[in-house]
C-alpha positions as CSV (number, residue, x, y, z in Angstrom):
1,M,-32.5,-16.7,-3.6
2,E,-33.0,-20.1,-1.9
3,I,-29.8,-20.5,0.1
4,V,-31.6,-22.9,2.4
5,S,-33.8,-25.5,1.5
6,V,-36.1,-27.6,4.0
7,K,-37.4,-31.2,3.7
8,K,-40.0,-32.8,6.1
9,N,-39.4,-36.4,7.1
10,G,-42.1,-37.3,9.2
11,R,-42.7,-34.8,11.9
12,V,-38.8,-33.7,11.6
13,K,-37.8,-30.9,9.3
14,E,-34.5,-31.3,7.8
15,Y,-32.6,-28.0,6.7
16,Y,-29.8,-28.2,4.2
17,I,-28.0,-25.9,2.0
18,S,-29.7,-25.7,-1.3
19,E,-28.0,-27.8,-4.4
20,D,-28.3,-24.6,-6.5
21,I,-28.4,-21.1,-4.7
22,L,-28.3,-19.3,-8.0
23,K,-30.8,-21.0,-9.8
24,E,-33.2,-18.0,-9.7
25,L,-30.5,-15.7,-11.8
26,D,-30.6,-16.2,-15.6
27,N,-27.5,-16.3,-17.6
28,E,-27.3,-12.5,-18.1
29,E,-27.6,-11.9,-14.3
30,I,-25.1,-14.6,-13.4
31,L,-22.4,-13.2,-15.8
32,K,-22.9,-9.6,-14.4
33,L,-22.3,-11.1,-10.9
34,Y,-19.1,-12.8,-12.3
35,D,-17.9,-9.3,-13.5
36,I,-18.8,-7.8,-10.0
37,V,-16.9,-10.3,-8.2
38,D,-14.0,-9.9,-10.6
39,L,-13.9,-6.1,-9.3
40,Y,-14.7,-6.8,-5.7
41,K,-12.7,-9.3,-4.8
42,N,-9.7,-7.0,-4.8
43,I,-11.3,-4.4,-2.4
44,I,-11.4,-6.0,0.8
45,F,-8.2,-7.5,2.6
46,P,-7.4,-10.2,3.0
47,N,-8.8,-11.2,-0.6
48,V,-8.7,-14.8,-0.4
49,S,-12.3,-15.3,-0.1
50,G,-13.0,-13.0,-2.9
51,Y,-10.7,-15.3,-5.2
52,Y,-12.3,-18.6,-3.9
53,F,-15.7,-17.3,-4.6
54,Y,-14.6,-15.7,-8.0
55,D,-13.0,-19.3,-9.0
56,T,-16.0,-21.2,-7.5
57,L,-18.6,-18.9,-9.6
58,R,-16.6,-19.7,-12.9
59,D,-16.8,-23.2,-12.1
60,Y,-20.4,-23.0,-11.8
61,L,-21.0,-21.2,-15.1
62,E,-19.2,-23.8,-16.9
63,F,-20.6,-26.8,-15.2
64,E,-24.0,-26.0,-14.3
65,R,-24.8,-23.6,-17.0
66,N,-22.5,-24.5,-19.9
67,I,-21.1,-21.3,-20.1
68,I,-17.5,-20.3,-20.6
69,P,-16.8,-16.9,-18.8
70,K,-14.4,-14.8,-21.0
71,D,-11.6,-13.7,-18.8
72,I,-10.7,-10.4,-20.5
73,N,-8.8,-9.0,-17.4
74,C,-11.1,-6.0,-17.2
75,F,-9.6,-4.9,-13.8
76,Q,-5.9,-5.1,-13.5
77,Y,-3.8,-4.2,-10.6
78,K,-0.1,-3.7,-10.6
79,N,1.3,-2.7,-7.1
80,L,-2.1,-1.5,-6.3
81,H,-5.4,-2.8,-5.6
82,F,-8.9,-1.2,-6.0
83,H,-9.3,-0.7,-2.4
84,P,-8.2,2.9,-2.3
85,V,-11.7,3.7,-3.7
86,I,-12.7,3.3,-0.2
87,E,-10.5,6.0,0.7
88,E,-11.9,8.4,-1.5
89,E,-14.5,10.1,0.9
90,L,-11.7,10.8,3.2
91,I,-9.3,12.0,0.4
92,L,-12.3,14.4,-0.5
93,K,-12.5,15.6,3.0
94,V,-8.6,16.2,3.5
95,M,-8.7,18.2,0.2
96,R,-11.5,20.1,1.0
97,A,-9.8,21.0,4.6
98,I,-6.6,22.2,3.1
99,E,-8.3,24.0,0.8
100,N,-10.1,26.2,3.3
101,R,-7.2,26.2,5.7
102,N,-9.4,24.0,8.3
103,E,-8.0,22.2,11.2
104,I,-9.0,18.5,11.1
105,R,-9.3,15.1,13.7
106,L,-8.6,11.8,12.5
107,K,-10.7,8.9,13.9
108,N,-9.9,5.5,14.3
109,D,-10.9,2.8,16.6
110,C,-7.8,0.6,16.4
111,K,-6.0,0.0,19.8
112,T,-2.5,-0.4,18.0
113,T,-0.6,2.6,19.3
114,R,1.1,3.0,16.1
115,V,-2.1,3.0,14.1
116,K,-4.1,5.5,16.6
117,M,-1.5,7.8,17.2
118,Y,-2.7,11.3,16.8
119,N,-6.4,10.2,16.8
120,N,-8.7,12.7,18.0
121,E,-5.8,15.4,18.1
122,V,-6.3,18.7,16.5
123,I,-3.8,19.0,13.6
124,R,-3.3,21.0,10.4
125,P,-3.5,19.2,7.2
126,F,-0.9,20.7,4.7
127,K,-0.2,18.0,2.0
128,L,-1.6,14.6,0.5
129,R,0.9,12.0,-0.9
130,Y,0.6,8.9,-2.9
131,D,3.2,6.2,-2.6
132,V,3.2,4.2,-5.9
133,E,5.2,1.6,-4.7
134,C,2.4,0.4,-1.9
135,G,-0.5,2.0,-3.1
136,R,-1.2,4.2,-0.2
137,F,-2.3,7.6,0.6
138,Y,-0.7,9.6,3.3
139,V,-1.8,12.9,4.8
140,F,1.1,15.3,6.2
141,S,-0.2,17.7,8.8
142,F,1.3,19.9,11.6
143,T,0.0,19.9,15.1
144,R,-0.4,23.1,16.9
145,T,3.1,22.7,18.5
146,G,4.6,22.7,15.0
147,R,5.4,19.2,14.6
148,C,5.1,17.7,11.3
149,V,3.2,14.2,11.4
150,S,2.2,11.9,8.7
151,A,-1.0,9.3,8.5
152,R,-1.9,6.7,6.2
153,L,-5.7,7.1,5.2
154,D,-6.2,3.6,4.8
155,R,-5.9,3.1,8.7
156,K,-8.4,5.8,9.4
157,D,-12.1,5.5,9.8
158,D,-13.3,9.1,9.5
159,I,-12.1,12.8,9.3
160,E,-13.6,15.3,11.3
161,I,-13.4,19.0,9.8
162,L,-13.3,21.7,12.3
163,K,-14.4,25.1,12.0
164,T,-11.2,26.4,13.3
165,R,-8.7,27.6,10.6
166,F,-4.9,28.1,10.3
167,N,-2.3,30.0,8.3
168,Y,-1.2,27.6,5.6
169,E,1.5,29.8,4.5
170,E,3.2,29.6,7.9
171,Y,4.0,25.8,7.3
172,E,5.6,25.7,4.0
173,E,9.2,26.1,5.2
174,K,8.6,23.8,8.0
175,Y,7.5,21.3,5.4
176,K,10.3,21.6,3.0
177,L,12.6,21.0,5.9
178,A,10.7,18.2,7.4
179,M,10.2,16.3,4.1
180,E,13.0,17.3,1.6
181,K,15.1,14.2,2.5
182,S,12.2,11.7,3.0
183,F,12.2,8.6,1.0
184,S,8.6,8.0,1.3
185,S,6.5,9.3,4.2
186,V,8.8,9.9,7.5
187,P,9.3,13.4,8.4
188,H,12.3,14.8,10.2
189,N,11.2,16.6,13.2
190,T,14.4,16.8,15.6
191,D,17.8,18.2,15.3
192,A,19.4,14.7,14.8
193,P,21.5,14.5,11.7
194,Y,20.0,12.6,8.7
195,E,20.8,8.9,7.8
196,E,23.6,8.3,4.9
197,V,22.8,5.1,2.8
198,E,25.5,3.7,1.0
199,F,25.2,0.8,-1.3
200,E,26.9,-0.9,-4.3
201,V,25.1,-1.7,-7.4
202,K,26.8,-4.6,-9.8
203,I,25.7,-5.6,-13.1
204,D,26.8,-8.5,-15.3
205,S,27.7,-6.4,-18.5
206,L,27.0,-3.0,-20.0
207,N,23.8,-4.3,-21.5
208,E,22.4,-4.0,-17.9
209,Y,23.4,-0.4,-17.5
210,Y,19.8,0.6,-17.8
211,I,19.3,-0.9,-14.0
212,V,21.9,1.8,-13.0
213,E,20.0,4.4,-14.7
214,R,16.8,3.4,-13.4
215,I,18.3,3.7,-9.8
216,K,19.6,7.1,-10.4
217,G,16.2,8.2,-11.4
218,E,14.2,6.7,-8.6
219,L,16.7,8.3,-6.3
220,G,16.9,11.6,-7.2
221,E,19.3,13.7,-5.4
222,C,22.3,11.3,-4.5
223,T,26.1,10.8,-5.1
224,F,27.0,8.2,-7.5
225,E,30.8,7.0,-8.5
226,E,31.6,4.5,-10.9
227,I,34.0,2.0,-9.6
228,S,34.3,-0.2,-12.8
229,D,32.3,-0.8,-16.1
230,T,30.1,-3.2,-13.6
231,K,30.3,-1.9,-10.3
232,Y,28.8,1.6,-9.1
233,L,28.7,3.2,-5.6
234,F,25.6,5.3,-4.5
235,K,25.1,7.4,-1.5
236,K,21.6,8.6,-0.4
237,I,20.8,11.0,2.5
238,V,17.5,10.2,4.0
239,N,15.5,11.0,7.0
240,D,15.0,7.2,7.9
241,S,16.8,4.6,6.0
242,W,14.4,1.8,7.4
243,E,11.6,2.8,4.9
244,M,14.1,2.1,1.9
245,I,13.8,-1.6,2.6
246,P,10.9,-2.4,0.1
247,W,12.9,-0.2,-2.5
248,I,16.2,-2.2,-1.9
249,R,14.5,-5.6,-1.8
250,K,13.1,-5.2,-5.4
251,Y,16.6,-4.8,-7.0
252,G,17.7,-8.3,-5.7
253,G,21.0,-9.2,-6.5
254,Y,22.2,-6.0,-8.0
255,L,22.1,-4.3,-4.9
256,R,24.3,-4.6,-1.7
257,V,23.9,-2.5,1.3
258,I,27.0,-1.3,2.8
259,S,25.8,1.1,5.4
260,P,24.2,1.8,7.8
261,R,25.3,-1.6,9.5
262,Y,22.0,-2.6,10.9
263,L,20.3,-2.1,7.3
264,H,23.0,-4.3,6.0
265,K,22.1,-6.9,8.5
266,K,18.5,-6.7,8.0
267,I,18.7,-7.3,4.2
268,K,21.2,-9.8,4.7
269,K,18.8,-11.7,7.1
270,D,15.9,-11.2,4.7
271,W,17.6,-12.7,1.8
272,E,18.9,-15.5,4.0
273,D,15.4,-16.4,5.2
274,M,14.3,-16.5,1.7
275,L,17.2,-18.7,0.5
276,N,16.5,-20.9,3.3
277,N,12.6,-21.2,2.7
278,Y,13.9,-22.4,-1.1
279,G,16.2,-25.1,0.4
280,I,19.3,-23.3,-1.1
281,I,21.1,-22.7,2.3
282,S,20.3,-24.3,5.5
C-alpha cells in the first residue's frame, strides 16, 4: 500500500501522504476491511480511534468507490465489548490451574498499587466469576495464609502456572464465608460486621410494579417491606456497599438510598453533578 508518495521538484524530493492509500485494494477487499474494522473497533480501549477509522472508511467507500456499505450490525455489544476475547488465553490458564489444583502467579507491569496487588505472589485459584454488569472476568484465589483475594483478568498481562499443588476442598467453606454476601467481587476476610444497605423504591403506579420484582430478583436474598402500593423498603446485607453504586445508578429516580449515610451522600452528589451538567440545577 502506498501511504507516502514522493515528487521530485528540481533537486528536492517532496514527500506527502498519498491521496488514496487504499487504491491497491479492490472493492471486495475494501468491504472485508470495513467488516474487520467494525469488529476490532470495540477491542482496544479507548476505542475512539477505531470508530473514527470506521466512519472515515465508510465515507471513502461512498464517495471514492461509489459503494454504499450495508450496516447490518454484525457485531452487537450491550454492556460488553468484544475485548474479553483478549483475556481468553488467561481464562484458559486459570481453568487449567483450577482443574489440576496448581498454584499460580499473576503478572502485571502496571505501577498502580491497586492493580499490581498480589502480583508475583503465589496464590491458589479457586473460582472464575463473570460480572455481566461490567463485562469483567475475576479470578478468586486464596493466599497461602488463607486470605481470599480477587483479581480482574483484564488488568493482568500473564499468568504463570506453578508445579506446586494445593488441596481444593480445603477452601470450599472459606470461599462460601468470604463470598456469600458479596454483591459483585469484594470478598469478606475480617471479623468486621457486614454492611446493611437500606433503600426505598418508589413507583408511579402499579403498572410499574415489574421494577420492584426486577429489583427483588437481582438482589436475591434481602428484606422486603411494602410501605404502600407505590413505595417499598429494601434491606440488603453485603460485604461492601460501595460496589453496589453502578447497580443503584441504573435505577435512577426509582431508588433512594437511606443508609449507610456515606453511600446516600455519594449517590446524591452523583445526581447533583449530573443535573448541574444539564443545567437543571446550579
